[in-house]
C-alpha positions in Angstrom: 108.9 122.8 90.1 108.3 122.2 86.4 111.1 119.5 86.4 109.4 117.6 89.1 106.0 117.7 87.3 107.6 116.7 84.0 109.4 113.8 85.7 106.1 112.4 87.1 104.4 113.0 83.7 107.2 111.2 81.8 108.1 108.4 84.1 105.4 107.9 86.8 103.4 104.7 86.5 99.8 105.3 85.5 98.5 103.7 88.8 97.0 106.1 91.2 99.5 107.7 93.7 98.5 109.1 97.0 100.1 112.4 98.0 101.8 112.4 101.4 100.4 114.7 104.0 102.6 117.6 105.1 102.3 116.6 108.8 103.6 113.1 108.0 106.6 114.6 106.3 107.2 117.0 109.2 107.0 113.9 111.6 109.7 112.1 109.5 111.9 115.2 109.6 111.6 115.3 113.4 112.5 111.7 113.7 115.5 112.2 111.4 116.4 115.5 113.1 116.8 116.9 109.5 115.2 119.1 106.9 114.4 117.3 103.7 114.8 119.5 100.6 111.7 121.4 99.5 112.0 120.0 95.9 111.7 116.4 97.3 108.9 117.3 99.6 107.0 118.9 96.7 107.3 115.6 94.8 105.9 113.4 97.6 103.3 115.9 98.9 102.0 116.6 95.4 102.2 113.1 93.8 103.1 110.6 96.4 105.5 107.6 96.1 106.4 107.6 92.4 107.0 104.2 90.7 109.0 104.5 87.5 109.2 101.1 85.7 109.9 102.6 82.3 113.1 104.4 83.2 115.2 101.2 83.1 113.8 100.2 79.7 114.6 103.7 78.3 118.1 103.6 79.7 118.8 100.2 78.2 117.3 101.2 74.8 119.5 104.3 74.7 122.5 102.5 76.3 122.7 105.6 78.5 125.3 105.8 81.2 123.0 106.6 84.1 121.6 104.5 86.9 117.9 104.0 86.9 115.4 104.9 89.6 112.6 102.4 90.3 110.8 103.4 93.4 110.5 106.3 95.9 110.5 104.9 99.4 107.6 105.2 101.9 108.3 107.5 104.8 108.6 104.5 107.1 111.2 103.0 104.8 113.1 106.3 104.5 113.6 106.1 108.2 114.1 102.4 108.8 116.2 101.6 105.7 118.5 104.5 106.3 119.3 102.9 109.7 119.4 99.4 108.4 121.7 100.1 105.4 124.2 101.6 107.9 124.4 98.2 109.5 125.2 96.5 106.2 128.0 98.8 105.1 126.6 102.1 104.0 128.7 105.0 105.5 126.8 106.8 108.3 125.0 110.0 107.8 122.7 109.4 104.8 118.9 109.6 104.3 117.7 107.1 101.7 114.7 108.2 99.6 114.6 106.0 96.4 115.9 102.7 95.0 117.0 101.4 91.6 116.1 98.0 90.3 119.2 96.3 91.8 118.8 97.4 95.5 121.1 100.4 95.3 119.8 103.5 96.9 119.6 107.2 96.3 120.1 109.4 99.3 120.7 112.8 100.8 123.6 113.5 103.1 122.5 114.3 106.6 124.9 117.2 106.8 123.2 118.8 103.7 119.9 118.6 105.6 120.9 120.7 108.6 118.9 123.7 107.4 115.9 124.3 105.2 116.8 124.4 101.5 115.0 124.2 98.2 117.4 121.7 96.8 120.5 119.7 97.8 122.8 117.1 96.1 121.7 113.5 95.5 124.0 110.7 96.3 124.1 107.1 95.1 124.8 104.2 97.5 126.2 101.1 95.6 125.4 98.2 97.9 127.9 95.9 96.2 130.9 98.1 96.8 129.5 99.9 99.9 130.4 103.3 98.4 128.5 106.5 98.1 129.1 108.8 95.1 127.5 112.0 94.1 124.8 111.4 91.5 123.8 115.0 91.0 124.4 118.5 92.4 120.7 118.8 93.1 117.5 116.8 93.4 115.9 118.8 90.5 119.0 118.3 88.4 118.8 114.6 89.1 115.2 114.4 87.9 116.1 116.5 84.8 118.7 113.9 83.9 115.8 111.4 83.6 113.7 113.9 81.7 116.4 114.3 79.1 116.2 110.6 78.4 112.7 111.3 77.1 113.9 114.3 75.0 112.4 116.9 77.3 
């Protein structure tokens, strides 16, 4: 999971993060009736909830055509916000896991989480247009897109 480690090294804030216990992740999966991808579980179980305040600055500096990521959601927010956003226009069947600086969300499709997998596509929910578009073919590839901003 070198890309995950590099992402945290490049972009994670220097404040201490607390890794999330495997049993807490399993409890969330049970509530969602879904399997989160192993690559995402590695990130949160190894590092915790990553906060990436410098991604937006780098994107602006480079004038890059990529949406930023600001915060990875707590497990409670993954569950509750996934339900809440459906009531405000997000199409049903998505599991939110991170936000940008504008309130848009990154998510996994519930149908992609029906079986255990190392990696699955990442989707972007634009709350202004209430649309969901594919951001990357994989979680690791999505992180690698941010790593490339830093020249890695």
